[in-house]
C-alpha positions as CSV (number, residue, x, y, z in Angstrom):
1,K,-166.2,133.7,-53.8
2,L,-164.4,130.6,-55.0
3,L,-166.5,130.6,-58.1
4,L,-165.0,134.0,-59.1
5,M,-161.4,132.9,-59.1
6,D,-161.3,132.2,-62.9
7,S,-160.0,128.7,-62.1
8,V,-161.6,125.3,-61.8
9,V,-163.2,124.9,-58.4
10,L,-162.7,121.5,-56.6
11,K,-165.7,120.8,-54.3
12,E,-165.5,117.9,-51.9
13,A,-168.7,115.9,-51.4
14,S,-170.2,116.8,-48.1
15,R,-173.4,116.6,-46.1
16,W,-173.3,120.3,-45.6
17,V,-175.2,122.4,-48.2
18,E,-175.7,126.0,-49.1
19,H,-178.9,127.3,-50.5
20,Y,-177.6,127.4,-54.1
21,Y,-176.1,123.9,-54.2
22,R,-179.1,122.5,-56.0
23,S,-178.4,124.9,-58.9
24,V,-174.7,124.4,-59.4
25,R,-173.8,121.4,-61.6
26,P,-170.8,119.1,-61.2
27,H,-168.5,119.1,-64.2
28,T,-170.2,122.4,-65.3
29,H,-169.5,124.7,-62.4
30,Y,-167.0,122.6,-60.3
31,A,-165.1,119.4,-60.2
32,P,-166.5,117.1,-57.5
33,F,-164.2,114.8,-55.4
34,T,-164.1,112.7,-52.3
35,R,-161.2,112.0,-50.1
36,H,-160.8,108.8,-52.0
37,T,-160.9,110.3,-55.5
38,I,-159.0,113.6,-55.1
39,L,-155.8,112.4,-56.8
40,Q,-157.7,110.8,-59.7
41,V,-159.8,114.0,-60.2
42,V,-156.7,116.2,-60.2
43,K,-155.0,113.9,-62.7
44,S,-158.1,113.8,-65.0
45,L,-158.3,117.6,-64.9
46,E,-154.6,118.0,-65.8
47,A,-155.2,115.7,-68.8
48,R,-158.2,117.7,-70.1
49,D,-158.1,120.3,-72.8
50,P,-157.4,123.8,-71.3
51,S,-160.4,125.2,-73.1
52,E,-162.7,122.8,-71.3
53,L,-161.3,123.9,-68.0
54,Q,-161.7,127.5,-68.9
55,A,-165.3,126.9,-69.9
56,M,-165.9,125.3,-66.4
57,A,-164.3,128.3,-64.7
58,S,-166.3,130.7,-66.8
59,A,-169.6,128.9,-66.1
60,A,-168.8,129.1,-62.3
61,R,-168.0,132.8,-62.5
62,A,-171.2,133.5,-64.5
63,F,-173.2,131.5,-62.0
64,Q,-171.8,133.5,-59.1
65,Q,-172.3,136.8,-60.7
66,T,-175.9,136.0,-61.7
67,Y,-177.1,134.1,-58.6
68,L,-174.8,134.9,-55.7
69,S,-174.4,138.7,-56.0
70,T,-175.6,140.9,-53.1
71,H,-178.6,141.9,-55.2
72,S,-179.5,138.2,-56.0
73,K,-179.2,137.3,-52.3
74,V,-181.6,140.1,-51.4
75,V,-184.1,138.9,-54.1
76,Y,-183.7,135.3,-52.8
77,M,-184.3,136.4,-49.2
78,A,-187.4,138.4,-50.1
79,A,-188.8,135.4,-51.9
80,A,-188.0,133.2,-48.9
81,L,-189.7,135.6,-46.6
82,R,-192.8,135.7,-48.8
83,A,-192.9,131.9,-48.7
84,Y,-192.5,132.0,-44.9
85,V,-195.4,134.4,-44.6
86,E,-197.6,131.9,-46.4
87,L,-197.0,129.4,-43.6
88,W,-198.9,131.6,-41.1
89,P,-202.6,132.5,-41.0
90,R,-203.5,135.0,-43.6
91,G,-202.2,138.5,-42.8
92,A,-200.4,137.4,-39.6
93,M,-197.0,138.3,-40.9
94,S,-197.9,141.3,-43.0
95,D,-196.8,143.7,-40.3
96,L,-193.4,142.0,-40.0
97,V,-192.7,142.1,-43.7
98,A,-193.8,145.7,-44.0
99,S,-191.5,146.6,-41.1
100,L,-188.3,145.1,-42.4
101,D,-185.6,147.4,-43.4
102,P,-184.7,146.5,-47.1
103,G,-181.2,147.6,-46.5
104,R,-180.7,145.0,-43.7
105,L,-182.2,142.0,-45.5
106,T,-178.7,140.4,-45.8
107,D,-178.1,140.8,-42.0
108,I,-179.0,137.4,-40.7
109,Q,-179.0,138.4,-37.0
110,Y,-181.5,141.2,-37.8
111,L,-183.8,138.8,-39.6
112,Q,-183.5,136.1,-36.9
113,Q,-184.5,138.6,-34.3
114,A,-187.4,140.0,-36.3
115,L,-188.7,136.5,-37.0
116,K,-188.3,135.5,-33.3
117,E,-190.3,138.5,-32.2
118,A,-193.0,137.8,-34.8
119,D,-193.3,134.2,-33.8
120,A,-193.6,135.2,-30.1
121,K,-196.6,137.4,-31.0
122,L,-198.3,134.5,-32.7
123,L,-197.9,132.1,-29.8
């Protein structure tokens, strides 16, 4: 939700990743920093033209609205499940995918339990 704030997002370098991190671009969607560079980054942002900062904030907001909306997450999850199905012998996961409640595809606990039960049947 930070990307919706209509403000430049500062993102600290981290080993932790979200599924969409490969798609957001530093200096386009956010301003990257480390604990060693934070002051330098803030000073450089303060020195930039406000229209450049607004463009970065607008790009971040557009990215979030396009790729991180609930609908987009459901589409992503469905694609991930289809790819997961391909890892198993042909047809082995068809019943699982057919049984999933589309309204619960964003419920991670629901999905984890469904996948656990399907894995148990295959073992």
